[in-house]
VOGU-3710 file (C-alpha; in Angstrom, 3 decimals, decimal comma):
1> mpssssayrl> 96,127/104,073/26,484  98,051/101,236/24,774  101,418/100,323/26,238  104,666/100,574/24,342  104,457/96,837/23,670  100,991/97,059/22,178  100,545/96,018/18,590  98,588/99,226/18,013  100,370/102,194/16,552  99,236/105,741/17,057
11> rwevyfpatk> 99,474/108,386/14,394  99,548/112,013/15,354  99,455/114,987/13,034  101,069/118,230/14,109  100,598/121,297/11,946  103,249/123,978/12,031  104,833/126,612/9,777  107,553/125,515/7,422  110,334/127,282/9,333  109,620/125,794/12,757
21> tipakssnaa> 111,791/122,970/14,115  110,428/120,368/16,549  113,151/118,418/18,348  112,690/114,681/18,974  112,099/113,848/22,624  113,704/110,435/22,297  117,314/109,977/21,356  116,243/106,852/19,504  113,692/108,654/17,351  114,468/108,795/13,686
31> vsgsdhagcv> 113,009/110,244/10,527  111,548/107,355/8,578  110,537/109,123/5,394  108,464/111,855/3,793  105,771/112,134/1,165  104,744/114,422/-1,670  102,480/116,514/0,551  105,415/117,679/2,652  104,834/115,242/5,545  107,733/113,965/7,604
41> riadptgmvl> 107,219/110,771/9,604  109,146/110,311/12,828  109,088/106,851/14,421  110,390/105,881/17,856  110,779/102,538/19,709  107,434/102,882/21,504  105,637/102,171/18,261  104,302/105,731/17,904  104,514/107,371/14,533  104,519/111,164/14,529
51> tirnvmnsek> 103,471/112,660/11,230  104,490/116,284/10,836  102,771/118,003/7,966  104,070/121,186/6,430  100,787/122,918/5,715  102,543/125,671/3,839  103,350/123,141/1,108  99,937/121,477/1,149  97,882/124,611/0,383  96,352/124,682/-3,086
61> tildkvnsge> 97,611/127,235/-5,532  95,347/129,252/-7,797  96,222/126,974/-10,699  95,423/123,910/-8,568  91,946/125,340/-7,990  91,505/126,124/-11,684  92,575/122,624/-12,704  90,260/121,006/-10,151  87,297/123,119/-11,237  87,021/124,980/-7,913
71> lgrihvsaaa> 87,859/128,272/-9,584  86,989/129,479/-13,059  89,799/130,414/-15,429  87,824/133,503/-16,428  87,781/134,629/-12,780  91,570/134,423/-12,617  91,799/136,245/-15,947  89,623/139,067/-14,601  91,604/139,264/-11,346  94,812/139,472/-13,348
81> slghaaalst> 93,384/142,343/-15,388  92,770/144,173/-12,103  96,433/143,811/-11,227  96,267/140,977/-8,682  99,862/139,720/-8,382  99,062/136,061/-7,669  96,611/135,928/-10,576  99,172/137,484/-12,888  101,800/134,936/-11,794  99,645/132,038/-13,043
91> giepmildsh> 100,357/132,911/-16,643  96,645/133,038/-17,462  96,063/135,851/-19,935  94,446/138,895/-18,316  90,983/139,787/-19,511  90,720/142,876/-21,690  88,644/145,397/-19,774  87,272/148,769/-20,771  89,347/151,753/-19,663  86,155/153,445/-18,428
101> frtriervse> 86,047/152,834/-14,676  82,315/152,185/-14,179  82,116/149,937/-17,254  85,124/147,990/-15,990  83,519/147,449/-12,587  80,267/146,311/-14,219  82,068/143,735/-16,366  83,946/142,252/-13,422  80,816/142,236/-11,242  79,087/140,045/-13,824
111> lltdqqclqv> 81,422/137,232/-12,727  80,479/137,492/-9,049  77,572/135,868/-7,263  74,731/138,045/-5,980  76,037/137,682/-2,434  79,544/138,700/-3,455  78,135/141,754/-5,231  76,149/142,715/-2,148  79,213/142,304/0,069  81,249/144,590/-2,169
121> ahnmasrtlk> 78,363/147,086/-2,210  78,079/146,977/1,580  81,806/147,551/2,028  81,740/150,591/-0,244  78,599/151,993/1,384  80,083/151,663/4,872  83,044/153,801/3,785  80,762/156,247/2,003  78,670/156,677/5,152  81,720/158,021/6,995
131> iwreicpgde> 82,055/160,674/4,300  78,383/161,616/4,607  78,607/161,965/8,389  81,701/164,138/8,151  79,985/166,545/5,759  76,405/166,361/7,107  76,774/165,409/10,804  73,273/166,584/11,717  71,378/164,647/9,043  70,820/161,015/10,022
141> rigqvfdaga> 68,534/160,091/7,129  71,262/158,573/4,965  72,628/156,779/8,015  69,210/155,226/8,583  69,073/154,066/4,963  72,478/152,423/5,307  71,628/150,873/8,688  68,558/149,194/7,206  70,687/147,639/4,474  73,445/146,612/6,879
151> kwmndrepvd> 70,894/145,018/9,194  69,457/143,006/6,324  72,943/141,694/5,530  72,871/140,057/8,967  69,278/138,980/9,573  67,617/139,050/6,093  64,553/140,748/7,587  62,308/142,044/4,750  62,287/145,816/4,246  60,968/148,048/1,459
161> frslstlasd> 64,386/148,850/0,044  62,955/150,387/-3,123  61,381/153,142/-1,029  64,599/153,631/0,928  66,501/153,985/-2,326  64,015/156,618/-3,483  64,468/158,474/-0,187  68,233/158,596/-0,665  67,737/159,841/-4,226  65,412/162,605/-2,973
171> isheldypel> 68,031/163,674/-0,426  70,628/163,828/-3,190  68,307/166,016/-5,260  67,844/168,356/-2,296  71,593/168,853/-2,182  71,818/169,237/-5,951  69,312/172,091/-6,178  69,767/174,292/-8,130  72,084/172,221/-10,380  75,047/172,241/-8,041
181> tedvdpercr> 78,529/171,982/-9,563  81,750/170,949/-7,834  83,461/174,270/-8,447  80,685/176,028/-6,510  80,541/173,773/-3,429  82,761/170,665/-3,631  81,816/169,403/-0,153  78,123/169,561/-0,929  78,766/167,690/-4,166  80,621/164,973/-2,268
191> amhaadsigh> 77,667/164,618/0,097  75,332/164,339/-2,893  77,421/161,499/-4,352  77,549/159,778/-0,952  73,754/159,815/-0,751  73,524/158,349/-4,258  76,045/155,625/-3,452  74,171/154,471/-0,354  70,845/154,735/-2,164  72,162/152,353/-4,802
201> fvlaihvvtq> 73,419/149,998/-2,087  69,885/149,403/-0,839  68,639/149,324/-4,439  71,017/146,394/-4,987  69,412/144,568/-2,066  65,975/145,301/-3,551  67,008/143,788/-6,896  68,321/140,609/-5,256  65,442/140,109/-2,820  62,634/140,971/-5,228
211> sdetfklpei> 64,186/139,572/-8,424  63,438/142,944/-10,009  64,529/142,661/-13,647  64,059/146,408/-14,155  67,634/146,786/-12,947  70,794/144,750/-13,511  72,866/144,092/-10,409  76,319/144,529/-12,052  75,236/147,918/-13,387  74,138/148,980/-9,915
221> igwiarfhcr> 77,515/147,931/-8,502  79,143/150,080/-11,173  77,086/153,112/-10,152  77,774/152,540/-6,447  81,482/152,507/-7,278  81,217/155,676/-9,365  79,339/157,636/-6,703  81,525/156,291/-3,909  84,762/157,302/-5,608  83,421/160,751/-6,476
231> asldpqreqq> 82,447/161,252/-2,844  85,977/160,410/-1,727  88,738/162,954/-1,269  91,087/160,552/-3,047  89,159/158,889/-5,918  92,251/157,185/-7,366  93,045/155,479/-4,076  89,447/154,312/-3,702  89,399/152,974/-7,260  92,522/150,952/-6,530
241> rlqeelasql> 91,097/149,709/-3,229  87,892/148,592/-4,920  89,740/146,771/-7,685  91,793/144,901/-5,090  88,617/143,915/-3,259  86,956/142,723/-6,459  90,037/140,683/-7,384  89,934/139,023/-3,964  86,282/138,117/-4,443  86,988/136,735/-7,908
251> lqss> 89,638/134,370/-6,550  87,364/132,818/-3,958  86,257/129,312/-4,852  83,290/129,483/-7,221
//
């Protein structure tokens, strides 16, 4: 360690919230200046310079990211159209989206990467699975379909997801026979939609892993959202939750 008489000067950076106060340990210490990034430099007679940076002031805003090219203006526009407060505060004009829920989700999903789409799909499917298990506690088939997809999200181990999607569709058709309507058995209808939602989750993985151009990923995300919300007891709340999640994904650096 250099002595106080050494010609070397040490610079330390301490990160702390804007409201916190750090008292000087030396009565001779004095603030020697600050800079545009919110740093305050404290020097004392030992030759040490303590740089205290207010990280709250140094964080990039959404507009900073747009101007630097880290974030697309169209992504902020879409997030604003979904009601994201920070996106709206930028002054960037919100994108005009279709009032039809599934079409709106498809349009926004077009702006996400494949991995972001799959993450949104996984999050919805995990919530849908809880609905399935509440209604059909003795039938683990849909749970097995979901588990295969969730496992792939972690280890990327190849699985025949097209067949798993077909299985989920067959289970939905079993519940639908003969042409079930919600006024007849609403719980059974919710289970049918849950099976379809999870079946489309693994179909999304199939499309990404196999580059299957028979299907379009944003459209699949739209159908997952539709089935998921119809399986829910509170579709409006789930629609709002999904839009908030999509807005968050849109505002991640692209």
